[in-house]
DSSP file (Angstrom, degrees, kcal/mol; ACC not computed):
  #  RESIDUE AA STRUCTURE BP1 BP2  ACC     N-H-->O    O-->H-N    N-H-->O    O-->H-N    TCO  KAPPA ALPHA  PHI   PSI    X-CA   Y-CA   Z-CA
    1    1 A M              0   0    0      0, 0.0     2,-0.6     0, 0.0     0, 0.0   0.000 360.0 360.0 360.0 131.8   28.4  -26.9  -68.6
    2    2 A I        -     0   0    0      2,-0.0     2,-0.1     4,-0.0     5,-0.0  -0.682 360.0-133.3 -81.2 119.1   28.9  -29.6  -71.3
    3    3 A Q     >  -     0   0    0     -2,-0.6     4,-2.0     1,-0.1     5,-0.2  -0.436  17.1-118.2 -71.3 150.4   26.5  -29.1  -74.2
    4    4 A R  H  > S+     0   0    0      1,-0.2     4,-2.2     2,-0.2     5,-0.1   0.833 115.4  51.9 -58.7 -38.5   24.6  -32.1  -75.5
    5    5 A S  H  > S+     0   0    0      2,-0.2     4,-2.3     1,-0.2    -1,-0.2   0.861 107.8  52.5 -70.1 -38.3   26.3  -31.8  -78.9
    6    6 A D  H  > S+     0   0    0      2,-0.2     4,-2.1     1,-0.2    -2,-0.2   0.879 109.9  47.8 -60.1 -40.0   29.7  -31.7  -77.3
    7    7 A M  H  X S+     0   0    0     -4,-2.0     4,-2.5     2,-0.2    -2,-0.2   0.907 109.2  53.5 -69.9 -43.2   28.9  -34.9  -75.3
    8    8 A T  H  X S+     0   0    0     -4,-2.2     4,-1.7     1,-0.2    -2,-0.2   0.900 111.7  46.8 -54.4 -43.8   27.6  -36.6  -78.5
    9    9 A R  H  X S+     0   0    0     -4,-2.3     4,-1.9     2,-0.2    -2,-0.2   0.877 110.4  52.9 -64.2 -39.6   31.0  -35.7  -80.2
   10   10 A R  H  X S+     0   0    0     -4,-2.1     4,-3.0     2,-0.2     5,-0.2   0.956 110.9  44.7 -50.0 -60.1   32.8  -36.9  -77.3
   11   11 A V  H  X S+     0   0    0     -4,-2.5     4,-2.0     1,-0.3    -2,-0.2   0.796 113.4  50.5 -62.4 -36.1   31.2  -40.2  -77.2
   12   12 A A  H  X S+     0   0    0     -4,-1.7     4,-1.6    -5,-0.2    -1,-0.3   0.804 110.6  49.1 -77.2 -36.0   31.5  -40.7  -81.0
   13   13 A A  H  X S+     0   0    0     -4,-1.9     4,-1.8     2,-0.2    -2,-0.2   0.973 114.3  46.7 -64.4 -57.0   35.3  -39.8  -80.8
   14   14 A A  H  X S+     0   0    0     -4,-3.0     4,-2.2     1,-0.3    -2,-0.2   0.877 112.8  48.0 -57.7 -42.9   35.8  -42.3  -77.9
   15   15 A Q  H  X S+     0   0    0     -4,-2.0     4,-2.6     1,-0.2    -1,-0.3   0.877 108.1  55.4 -72.0 -32.5   33.9  -45.1  -79.7
   16   16 A G  H  X S+     0   0    0     -4,-1.6     4,-1.7     1,-0.2    -1,-0.2   0.857 107.4  50.5 -60.5 -35.7   35.8  -44.5  -82.9
   17   17 A L  H  X S+     0   0    0     -4,-1.8     4,-3.0     2,-0.2     5,-0.5   0.902 109.9  49.9 -70.5 -39.5   39.1  -45.0  -81.1
   18   18 A V  H  X S+     0   0    0     -4,-2.2     4,-2.1     1,-0.2    -2,-0.2   0.951 111.5  49.0 -65.1 -43.5   37.8  -48.3  -79.5
   19   19 A D  H  < S+     0   0    0     -4,-2.6    -1,-0.2     1,-0.2    -2,-0.2   0.862 120.6  35.8 -55.8 -38.6   36.7  -49.5  -82.9
   20   20 A A  H  < S+     0   0    0     -4,-1.7    -2,-0.2    -5,-0.2    -1,-0.2   0.799 128.1  30.2 -88.8 -28.5   40.0  -48.7  -84.5
   21   21 A W  H >< S+     0   0    0     -4,-3.0     3,-2.4    -5,-0.1   110,-0.3   0.656  80.8 114.3-107.0 -21.3   42.5  -49.5  -81.6
   22   22 A R  T 3< S+     0   0    0     -4,-2.1   110,-0.2    -5,-0.5     3,-0.1  -0.339  91.3  11.0 -60.0 125.9   40.9  -52.3  -79.5
   23   23 A G  T 3  S+     0   0    0    108,-3.7    -1,-0.3     1,-0.3     2,-0.2   0.379  89.7 142.7  89.6  -5.6   43.1  -55.4  -79.9
   24   24 A R    <   -     0   0    0     -3,-2.4   107,-2.2   107,-0.2    -1,-0.3  -0.496  54.8-117.0 -71.2 132.7   46.0  -53.6  -81.6
   25   25 A A  B     -A  130   0A   0     -2,-0.2   105,-0.3   105,-0.2    -1,-0.1  -0.521  31.5-106.3 -73.8 136.1   49.4  -55.0  -80.5
   26   26 A F        +     0   0    0    103,-2.0     2,-0.3    -2,-0.2     6,-0.2  -0.349  44.8 171.3 -58.6 135.6   51.7  -52.4  -78.7
   27   27 A A  B >>  -G   31   0B   0      4,-2.4     4,-2.5    31,-0.0     3,-1.5  -0.909  36.7-115.6-148.4 119.5   54.6  -51.2  -80.9
   28   28 A W  T 34 S+     0   0    0     -2,-0.3    28,-0.1    29,-0.3     4,-0.1  -0.365  99.1   9.3 -58.2 133.2   56.9  -48.3  -79.8
   29   29 A G  T 34 S+     0   0    0      1,-0.1    -1,-0.3    26,-0.1    28,-0.1   0.181 135.7  42.8  83.9 -11.8   56.5  -45.3  -82.2
   30   30 A S  T <4 S+     0   0    0     -3,-1.5     2,-0.2     1,-0.1    -2,-0.2   0.677 123.5  19.8-129.1 -34.7   53.5  -46.7  -84.1
   31   31 A A  B  < S+G   27   0B   0     -4,-2.5    -4,-2.4     4,-0.0     2,-0.2  -0.666  93.1 115.5-136.0  77.9   51.0  -48.2  -81.7
   32   32 A D  S  > S-     0   0    0     -6,-0.2     4,-2.2    -2,-0.2     5,-0.2  -0.746  80.1 -89.6-136.7-178.2   51.7  -46.8  -78.3
   33   33 A C  H  > S+     0   0    0     -2,-0.2     4,-2.6     1,-0.2     5,-0.2   0.881 125.0  53.8 -71.9 -29.1   50.0  -44.6  -75.8
   34   34 A A  H  > S+     0   0    0      1,-0.2     4,-2.0     2,-0.2    -1,-0.2   0.914 110.5  47.2 -67.7 -41.2   51.4  -41.4  -77.3
   35   35 A R  H  > S+     0   0    0      2,-0.2     4,-1.9     1,-0.2    -2,-0.2   0.837 111.9  51.0 -64.4 -35.8   50.0  -42.5  -80.7
   36   36 A L  H  X S+     0   0    0     -4,-2.2     4,-1.4     2,-0.2    -2,-0.2   0.908 110.0  48.7 -62.2 -48.6   46.7  -43.3  -79.1
   37   37 A A  H  X S+     0   0    0     -4,-2.6     4,-2.8     1,-0.2    -2,-0.2   0.895 110.3  52.4 -60.6 -40.6   46.6  -39.8  -77.4
   38   38 A A  H  X S+     0   0    0     -4,-2.0     4,-2.7     1,-0.2     5,-0.2   0.921 107.8  50.5 -67.5 -43.0   47.4  -38.2  -80.7
   39   39 A A  H  X S+     0   0    0     -4,-1.9     4,-1.8     2,-0.2    -1,-0.2   0.815 109.7  51.4 -59.6 -31.0   44.5  -40.1  -82.4
   40   40 A L  H  X S+     0   0    0     -4,-1.4     4,-1.9     2,-0.2    -2,-0.2   0.930 109.2  50.5 -71.4 -49.9   42.2  -38.9  -79.6
   41   41 A L  H  <>S+     0   0    0     -4,-2.8     5,-2.8     1,-0.2     4,-0.4   0.947 112.8  45.3 -56.4 -49.6   43.4  -35.2  -80.2
   42   42 A R  H ><5S+     0   0    0     -4,-2.7     3,-2.1     1,-0.2    -1,-0.2   0.954 109.9  55.2 -57.0 -45.3   42.7  -35.5  -84.0
   43   43 A A  H 3<5S+     0   0    0     -4,-1.8    -1,-0.2     1,-0.3    -2,-0.2   0.855 109.0  49.8 -64.2 -28.2   39.3  -37.1  -83.4
   44   44 A M  T 3<5S-     0   0    0     -4,-1.9   109,-1.9    -3,-0.3    -1,-0.3   0.437 125.2-100.8 -89.3   1.9   38.5  -34.1  -81.2
   45   45 A G  T < 5S+     0   0    0     -3,-2.1     2,-0.3    -4,-0.4    -3,-0.2   0.642  81.5 124.0  97.3  11.8   39.5  -31.5  -83.8
   46   46 A H      < -     0   0    0     -5,-2.8    -1,-0.3    -6,-0.2     2,-0.2  -0.697  64.5-105.7-105.8 158.0   43.0  -30.7  -82.3
   47   47 A R        -     0   0    0     -2,-0.3    -1,-0.1     2,-0.0    -6,-0.0  -0.522  23.4-156.7 -67.2 142.6   46.5  -30.7  -83.8
   48   48 A A        -     0   0    0     -2,-0.2     2,-3.2    -7,-0.1     3,-0.4  -0.795   4.7-161.7-126.0  83.4   48.7  -33.6  -82.6
   49   49 A P    >   +     0   0    0      0, 0.0     3,-0.9     0, 0.0     4,-0.2  -0.140  40.3 137.0 -72.3  55.9   52.2  -32.4  -83.2
   50   50 A L  G >   +     0   0    0     -2,-3.2     3,-1.8     1,-0.2     4,-0.3   0.814  56.0  73.8 -67.9 -27.9   53.9  -35.8  -83.1
   51   51 A S  G >  S+     0   0    0     -3,-0.4     3,-1.1     1,-0.3    -1,-0.2   0.756  85.0  65.1 -60.9 -25.7   56.2  -35.3  -86.0
   52   52 A K  G <  S+     0   0    0     -3,-0.9    -1,-0.3     1,-0.2    -2,-0.1   0.645  95.5  60.3 -73.3 -10.5   58.4  -32.9  -84.0
   53   53 A F  G <  S-     0   0    0     -3,-1.8    -1,-0.2    -4,-0.2    -2,-0.2   0.513  97.9-150.6 -89.5 -14.7   59.3  -36.0  -81.7
   54   54 A G    <   -     0   0    0     -3,-1.1     2,-0.2    -4,-0.3    -1,-0.2  -0.108  36.5 -36.5  70.7-173.8   60.8  -37.9  -84.7
   55   55 A R        +     0   0    0     -4,-0.0     2,-0.3     2,-0.0   -26,-0.1  -0.525  58.1 170.6 -79.7 148.1   60.9  -41.6  -85.0
   56   56 A Y        -     0   0    0     -2,-0.2    -2,-0.0   -28,-0.1    -3,-0.0  -0.985  18.9-179.6-150.6 154.0   61.5  -44.0  -82.1
   57   57 A S        +     0   0    0     -2,-0.3   -29,-0.3     1,-0.2     3,-0.1   0.218  69.1  39.8-142.5  18.9   61.2  -47.8  -81.7
   58   58 A S  S  > S-     0   0    0    -31,-0.1     4,-2.5     1,-0.1    -1,-0.2  -0.972  85.6-103.6-158.4 159.8   62.1  -48.4  -78.1
   59   59 A P  H  > S+     0   0    0      0, 0.0     4,-2.5     0, 0.0     5,-0.2   0.850 122.5  52.4 -54.4 -37.7   61.6  -46.9  -74.7
   60   60 A I  H  > S+     0   0    0      2,-0.2     4,-2.3     1,-0.2     5,-0.1   0.914 110.9  47.9 -62.4 -41.6   65.1  -45.5  -74.7
   61   61 A G  H  > S+     0   0    0      2,-0.2     4,-2.5     1,-0.2    -1,-0.2   0.903 112.3  47.8 -66.8 -40.6   64.4  -43.9  -78.1
   62   62 A A  H  X S+     0   0    0     -4,-2.5     4,-2.5     2,-0.2     5,-0.2   0.932 111.5  51.2 -64.9 -42.3   61.1  -42.4  -76.9
   63   63 A A  H  X S+     0   0    0     -4,-2.5     4,-2.8     1,-0.2    -2,-0.2   0.913 111.1  48.1 -61.0 -42.5   62.8  -41.1  -73.8
   64   64 A K  H  X S+     0   0    0     -4,-2.3     4,-2.6     1,-0.2    -1,-0.2   0.923 109.7  52.7 -60.6 -43.4   65.5  -39.5  -76.0
   65   65 A A  H  X S+     0   0    0     -4,-2.5     4,-0.8     2,-0.2    -2,-0.2   0.920 111.6  46.0 -63.3 -43.1   62.8  -38.0  -78.3
   66   66 A L  H ><>S+     0   0    0     -4,-2.5     5,-2.9     1,-0.2     3,-0.7   0.938 113.8  48.1 -60.9 -48.2   61.0  -36.4  -75.2
   67   67 A Q  H ><5S+     0   0    0     -4,-2.8     3,-1.5     1,-0.2    -2,-0.2   0.862 104.2  61.7 -71.0 -30.0   64.3  -35.1  -73.7
   68   68 A A  H 3<5S+     0   0    0     -4,-2.6    -1,-0.2     1,-0.3    -2,-0.2   0.811 108.1  43.1 -56.0 -30.8   65.3  -33.6  -77.1
   69   69 A R  T <<5S-     0   0    0     -4,-0.8    -1,-0.3    -3,-0.7    -2,-0.2   0.259 127.0-101.1-104.6  14.2   62.3  -31.4  -77.1
   70   70 A G  T < 5S+     0   0    0     -3,-1.5     2,-0.4     1,-0.2    -3,-0.2   0.686  78.4 129.6  83.1  18.4   62.8  -30.5  -73.2
   71   71 A F      < -     0   0    0     -5,-2.9    -1,-0.2    -6,-0.1    -2,-0.1  -0.823  45.4-164.1-110.1 148.0   60.3  -32.7  -71.8
   72   72 A K  S    S-     0   0    0     -2,-0.4     2,-0.3     1,-0.2    -1,-0.1   0.786  74.6 -10.4 -95.3 -26.3   60.7  -35.2  -68.9
   73   73 A D  S  > S-     0   0    0     -7,-0.1     4,-1.1    34,-0.1    -1,-0.2  -0.928  74.6 -88.4-155.6-177.7   57.6  -37.1  -69.5
   74   74 A L  H  > S+     0   0    0     32,-0.4     4,-2.6    -2,-0.3     3,-0.3   0.874 117.9  62.7 -66.3 -39.0   54.3  -37.4  -71.5
   75   75 A A  H  > S+     0   0    0      1,-0.2     4,-2.8     2,-0.2    -1,-0.2   0.900 102.2  50.2 -51.6 -46.2   52.4  -35.4  -68.8
   76   76 A Q  H  > S+     0   0    0      2,-0.2     4,-1.8     1,-0.2    -1,-0.2   0.840 109.1  53.5 -62.2 -29.1   54.6  -32.4  -69.6
   77   77 A V  H  X S+     0   0    0     -4,-1.1     4,-1.0    -3,-0.3    -2,-0.2   0.947 111.8  43.4 -70.9 -40.9   53.9  -32.8  -73.3
   78   78 A V  H ><>S+     0   0    0     -4,-2.6     3,-1.1     1,-0.2     5,-1.0   0.949 113.5  51.7 -72.1 -39.5   50.1  -32.8  -72.8
   79   79 A D  H ><5S+     0   0    0     -4,-2.8     3,-1.4     1,-0.3    -1,-0.2   0.841 104.5  56.4 -59.7 -28.8   50.4  -29.9  -70.4
   80   80 A S  H 3<5S+     0   0    0     -4,-1.8    -1,-0.3     1,-0.2    -2,-0.2   0.742  96.6  65.1 -80.0 -19.0   52.4  -27.9  -72.9
   81   81 A L  T <<5S-     0   0    0     -3,-1.1    -1,-0.2    -4,-1.0    -2,-0.2   0.517 115.8-113.4 -83.2   2.8   49.6  -28.3  -75.4
   82   82 A G  T < 5 +     0   0    0     -3,-1.4     2,-0.4    -4,-0.3    -3,-0.2   0.640  62.5 149.8  87.0  14.1   47.3  -26.2  -73.1
   83   83 A F      < -     0   0    0     -5,-1.0    -1,-0.3     1,-0.1     2,-0.1  -0.684  51.3-110.6 -86.7 135.1   44.8  -28.8  -72.0
   84   84 A L  E     -B  149   0A   0     65,-0.5    65,-2.7    -2,-0.4     2,-0.2  -0.375  24.0-124.7 -67.3 131.5   43.4  -28.1  -68.5
   85   85 A R  E     +B  148   0A   0     63,-0.2    63,-0.3    -2,-0.1    -1,-0.1  -0.505  37.4 178.2 -69.1 140.7   44.4  -30.6  -65.8
   86   86 A I        -     0   0    0     61,-2.3    61,-0.2    -2,-0.2     2,-0.1  -0.965  39.1 -88.7-142.0 159.2   41.2  -32.0  -64.1
   87   87 A P    >   -     0   0    0      0, 0.0     3,-1.8     0, 0.0     4,-0.1  -0.478  40.1-123.5 -67.1 143.8   40.7  -34.6  -61.3
   88   88 A Q  G >  S+     0   0    0     57,-0.3     3,-1.8     1,-0.3    58,-0.1   0.833 108.3  66.5 -57.6 -33.7   40.5  -38.1  -62.9
   89   89 A A  G 3  S+     0   0    0      1,-0.3    -1,-0.3    58,-0.1    58,-0.0   0.706  99.9  48.0 -65.2 -21.2   37.3  -38.6  -61.3
   90   90 A S  G <  S+     0   0    0     -3,-1.8    -1,-0.3     2,-0.1     2,-0.2   0.217  80.6 128.8-101.6  12.3   35.7  -35.9  -63.4
   91   91 A A    <   -     0   0    0     -3,-1.8    58,-0.1    -4,-0.1     3,-0.1  -0.510  42.5-159.0 -70.1 136.2   37.1  -37.1  -66.7
   92   92 A L    >   -     0   0    0     -2,-0.2     3,-2.2     1,-0.1    21,-0.2  -0.688  38.2 -64.4-110.4 164.7   34.4  -37.5  -69.4
   93   93 A P  T 3  S+     0   0    0      0, 0.0    21,-0.2     0, 0.0    -1,-0.1  -0.215 125.0  27.9 -41.7 124.9   34.4  -39.6  -72.7
   94   94 A G  T 3  S+     0   0    0     19,-2.6     2,-0.3     1,-0.4    20,-0.1   0.474  93.4 119.7  95.7   2.7   37.1  -38.2  -75.0
   95   95 A D    <   -     0   0    0     -3,-2.2    18,-3.2    18,-0.3    -1,-0.4  -0.691  64.6-114.5 -96.6 160.3   39.4  -36.8  -72.2
   96   96 A L  E     -CD 112 148A   0     52,-1.3    52,-2.8    -2,-0.3     2,-0.3  -0.712  27.7-168.2 -92.2 138.8   43.0  -38.0  -71.7
   97   97 A V  E     -CD 111 147A   0     14,-1.8    14,-2.4    -2,-0.3     2,-0.3  -0.905   4.1-162.3-118.3 153.6   43.9  -39.8  -68.5
   98   98 A G  E     -CD 110 146A   0     48,-1.9    48,-2.1    -2,-0.3     2,-0.5  -0.958  10.9-154.1-137.7 153.1   47.4  -40.5  -67.4
   99   99 A F  E     -CD 109 145A   0     10,-2.3    10,-2.7    -2,-0.3     2,-0.6  -0.977  11.8-161.8-128.3 115.7   49.1  -43.0  -64.9
  100  100 A R  E     +CD 108 144A   0     44,-3.1    44,-2.8    -2,-0.5     2,-0.3  -0.898  28.3 140.9-103.3 126.3   52.5  -42.0  -63.4
  101  101 A H    >   -     0   0    0      6,-2.5     3,-2.6    -2,-0.6     6,-0.3  -0.947  59.5-118.1-160.9 143.7   54.4  -44.7  -61.9
  102  102 A E  T 3  S+     0   0    0      1,-0.3     5,-0.1    -2,-0.3     6,-0.1   0.715 111.6  61.0 -53.5 -23.8   58.0  -45.8  -61.6
  103  103 A T  T 3  S+     0   0    0      4,-0.1    -1,-0.3     3,-0.1    -3,-0.0   0.595  79.4  98.0 -78.0 -13.9   57.1  -49.0  -63.5
  104  104 A Q  S X  S-     0   0    0     -3,-2.6     3,-2.2     3,-0.2    -3,-0.1  -0.660  81.4-128.0 -77.5 129.3   56.0  -47.3  -66.6
  105  105 A P  T 3  S+     0   0    0      0, 0.0    -1,-0.1     0, 0.0   -42,-0.1   0.758 110.4  25.9 -45.6 -35.7   58.8  -47.3  -69.1
  106  106 A L  T 3  S-     0   0    0     -5,-0.1     2,-0.7     2,-0.1   -32,-0.4   0.126 112.4-112.9-120.1  13.6   58.6  -43.4  -69.6
  107  107 A Q  S <  S+     0   0    0     -3,-2.2    -6,-2.5    -6,-0.3     2,-0.4  -0.051  98.6  62.5  80.1 -34.4   57.1  -42.7  -66.1
  108  108 A V  E     -C  100   0A   0     -2,-0.7     2,-0.3    -8,-0.2    -8,-0.2  -0.981  62.4-170.2-128.3 120.5   53.8  -41.6  -67.5
  109  109 A G  E     -C   99   0A   0    -10,-2.7   -10,-2.3    -2,-0.4     2,-0.3  -0.820  15.7-147.4-104.0 153.1   51.3  -43.9  -69.6
  110  110 A L  E     +C   98   0A   0     -2,-0.3    12,-0.4   -12,-0.2     2,-0.3  -0.898  19.1 171.8-120.8 150.4   48.4  -42.2  -71.3
  111  111 A A  E     -C   97   0A   0    -14,-2.4   -14,-1.8    -2,-0.3     2,-0.5  -0.825  31.3-109.3-140.9 175.2   44.8  -43.6  -72.0
  112  112 A V  E     -CE  96 120A   0      8,-2.2     8,-2.5    -2,-0.3     2,-0.3  -0.971  28.9-126.4-115.0 125.4   41.4  -42.3  -73.3
  113  113 A C  E     + E   0 119A   0    -18,-3.2   -19,-2.6    -2,-0.5   -18,-0.3  -0.608  25.7 178.7 -74.3 133.2   38.5  -42.0  -71.0
  114  114 A L  E     -     0   0A   0      4,-2.9     5,-0.2     1,-0.3    -1,-0.1   0.578  39.4-121.6-108.5 -12.0   35.5  -43.8  -72.2
  115  115 A G  E >  S+ E   0 118A   0      3,-1.0     3,-1.7   -23,-0.1    -1,-0.3  -0.343  85.8  77.1  96.1 177.4   33.1  -43.1  -69.4
  116  116 A A  T 3  S-     0   0    0      1,-0.3     3,-0.1    -2,-0.1   -24,-0.0   0.803 128.4 -62.3  51.5  30.0   31.4  -45.6  -67.2
  117  117 A G  T 3  S+     0   0    0      1,-0.2     2,-0.4    18,-0.0    -1,-0.3   0.789 109.9 115.4  73.6  24.6   34.5  -46.2  -65.3
  118  118 A R  E <   -E  115   0A   0     -3,-1.7    -4,-2.9    17,-0.2    -3,-1.0  -0.937  41.1-169.6-132.7 150.0   36.5  -47.5  -68.3
  119  119 A V  E     -EF 113 134A   0     15,-2.4    15,-2.8    -2,-0.4     2,-0.5  -0.867  21.7-130.9-126.4 167.4   39.5  -46.3  -70.4
  120  120 A L  E     +EF 112 133A   0     -8,-2.5    -8,-2.2    -2,-0.3     2,-0.3  -0.989  54.7 119.1-116.9 124.0   41.1  -47.4  -73.6
  121  121 A G  E     - F   0 132A   0     11,-2.7    11,-3.2    -2,-0.5     2,-0.4  -0.938  62.2 -74.4-168.2-178.5   44.9  -47.9  -73.2
  122  122 A F  E     + F   0 131A   0    -12,-0.4     2,-0.3     9,-0.3     9,-0.2  -0.758  54.9 139.8 -99.2 139.7   47.6  -50.5  -73.5
  123  123 A M  E     - F   0 130A   0      7,-2.2     7,-2.3    -2,-0.4     2,-0.7  -0.970  51.0-100.8-162.1 169.7   48.1  -53.3  -71.0
  124  124 A D  E     + F   0 129A   0     -2,-0.3     5,-0.2     5,-0.3     7,-0.0  -0.879  30.2 173.5 -98.3 109.5   49.0  -56.9  -70.9
  125  125 A N  S    S-     0   0    0     -2,-0.7    -1,-0.1     3,-0.7     4,-0.1  -0.056  73.6 -79.9-100.1  31.9   46.0  -59.2  -70.3
  126  126 A G  S    S+     0   0    0      2,-0.0     3,-0.1     1,-0.0    -2,-0.1   0.578 125.2  84.5  84.2   9.8   48.0  -62.4  -70.7
  127  127 A D  S    S-     0   0    0      1,-0.6     2,-0.0     3,-0.1    -3,-0.0   0.010 109.8 -87.1-126.2  24.6   47.8  -62.0  -74.6
  128  128 A G  S    S-     0   0    0      2,-0.1    -3,-0.7  -103,-0.1    -1,-0.6  -0.091  72.8 -44.5  86.2 163.3   50.9  -59.6  -74.9
  129  129 A E  E    S+ F   0 124A   0     -5,-0.2  -103,-2.0  -103,-0.1     2,-0.3  -0.594  79.0 156.5 -70.9 122.7   50.6  -55.9  -74.5
  130  130 A R  E     -AF  25 123A   0     -7,-2.3    -7,-2.2    -2,-0.4     2,-0.5  -0.945  50.4 -91.4-140.6 159.1   47.6  -54.9  -76.5
  131  131 A C  E     + F   0 122A   0   -107,-2.2  -108,-3.7  -110,-0.3    -9,-0.3  -0.633  58.3 164.3 -71.1 117.1   45.0  -51.9  -76.6
  132  132 A H  E     - F   0 121A   0    -11,-3.2   -11,-2.7    -2,-0.5     2,-0.6  -0.855  43.4-114.8-132.8 165.5   42.1  -52.9  -74.3
  133  133 A V  E     + F   0 120A   0     -2,-0.3   -13,-0.2   -13,-0.2   -15,-0.0  -0.913  54.0 149.7-101.7 130.3   39.2  -51.3  -72.6
  134  134 A F  E     - F   0 119A   0    -15,-2.8   -15,-2.4    -2,-0.6    -2,-0.0  -0.997  51.2 -98.5-157.9 151.6   39.7  -51.7  -68.8
  135  135 A P        -     0   0    0      0, 0.0     2,-0.2     0, 0.0   -17,-0.2  -0.635  46.8-112.0 -73.0 133.1   39.0  -50.0  -65.6
  136  136 A P        -     0   0    0      0, 0.0     2,-0.9     0, 0.0   -37,-0.0  -0.457  27.5-121.6 -67.8 136.6   41.9  -47.9  -64.3
  137  137 A V    >   -     0   0    0     -2,-0.2     3,-0.6     1,-0.1    -3,-0.0  -0.699  29.7-178.1 -75.4 107.3   43.4  -49.3  -61.3
  138  138 A M  T 3  S+     0   0    0     -2,-0.9    -1,-0.1     1,-0.2     7,-0.1   0.223  71.9  62.3-104.4  17.6   43.1  -46.6  -58.8
  139  139 A T  T 3   +     0   0    0      2,-0.1    -1,-0.2     3,-0.0     2,-0.2   0.315  61.3 133.5-114.9   2.0   44.9  -48.6  -55.9
  140  140 A A    X   -     0   0    0     -3,-0.6     3,-1.7     1,-0.1     2,-0.2  -0.444  64.0-116.7 -66.7 125.1   48.4  -49.1  -57.4
  141  141 A E  T 3  S+     0   0    0      1,-0.3    -1,-0.1    -2,-0.2     3,-0.1  -0.385  96.4  11.9 -60.0 125.2   50.8  -48.2  -54.6
  142  142 A G  T 3  S+     0   0    0      1,-0.3    -1,-0.3    -2,-0.2     2,-0.2   0.362  95.4 133.7  89.0 -11.6   52.9  -45.2  -55.6
  143  143 A A    <   -     0   0    0     -3,-1.7     2,-0.4   -42,-0.1    -1,-0.3  -0.517  43.4-152.6 -81.0 146.8   50.8  -44.3  -58.7
  144  144 A D  E     - D   0 100A   0    -44,-2.8   -44,-3.1    -2,-0.2     2,-0.5  -0.925  11.7-146.2-110.6 135.2   49.7  -40.8  -59.5
  145  145 A Y  E     - D   0  99A   0     -2,-0.4   -57,-0.3   -46,-0.2     2,-0.2  -0.945  20.5-177.1-110.7 129.3   46.5  -40.5  -61.5
  146  146 A L  E     - D   0  98A   0    -48,-2.1   -48,-1.9    -2,-0.5     2,-0.3  -0.731   6.4-175.9-124.1 161.2   46.3  -37.5  -64.0
  147  147 A A  E     - D   0  97A   0    -50,-0.3   -61,-2.3    -2,-0.2     2,-0.4  -0.953   8.1-161.2-162.1 147.5   43.6  -36.2  -66.3
  148  148 A W  E     -BD  85  96A   0    -52,-2.8   -52,-1.3    -2,-0.3     2,-0.6  -0.992  23.1-124.8-130.0 136.6   43.2  -33.5  -69.0
  149  149 A R  E     -B   84   0A   0    -65,-2.7     2,-0.7    -2,-0.4   -65,-0.5  -0.789  22.4-166.4 -80.3 119.3   40.0  -32.0  -70.4
  150  150 A V        -     0   0    0     -2,-0.6   -67,-0.0   -58,-0.1  -104,-0.0  -0.883   9.5-157.2-102.3  94.8   40.0  -32.3  -74.2
  151  151 A E        -     0   0    0     -2,-0.7   -57,-0.0     1,-0.1  -107,-0.0  -0.531  20.4-115.9 -77.2 135.2   37.2  -30.0  -75.5
  152  152 A P              0   0    0      0, 0.0  -107,-0.2     0, 0.0  -108,-0.1  -0.309 360.0 360.0 -59.4 150.7   35.9  -30.9  -78.9
  153  153 A R              0   0    0   -109,-1.9  -108,-0.2  -147,-0.0  -109,-0.1   0.327 360.0 360.0-121.6 360.0   36.4  -28.3  -81.6
């Protein structure tokens, strides 16, 4: 059962990310889905061990950083942090959601659940790839939708 204080904290963390990230241009290694996910983890009171992956500035560099630590994709990284996988339909504000598709540069992209059928993540709305609030597209052929419960600490 989710406590009222936990939901308040979840909503505050999610809104803080919207305020800080919406409109930010995508940049490998500084403003990407891994950095957004790490910002969520910190906002929810968790450690976000990004430094162990080093610096990267391209999809190839990001893939090499994952591989050097023994991970195939970002879903494996989130799993390794001990967060419970949940059905995406049960994601609450402040949970992580993921989209696995072969068109993703690293196979899995991450976003933050905001509730009300919306997520915060990177996509191109005709203005270059920027961080936007959008409904996750649940009909993309070949896509696998993932989610993890991120409990506030």
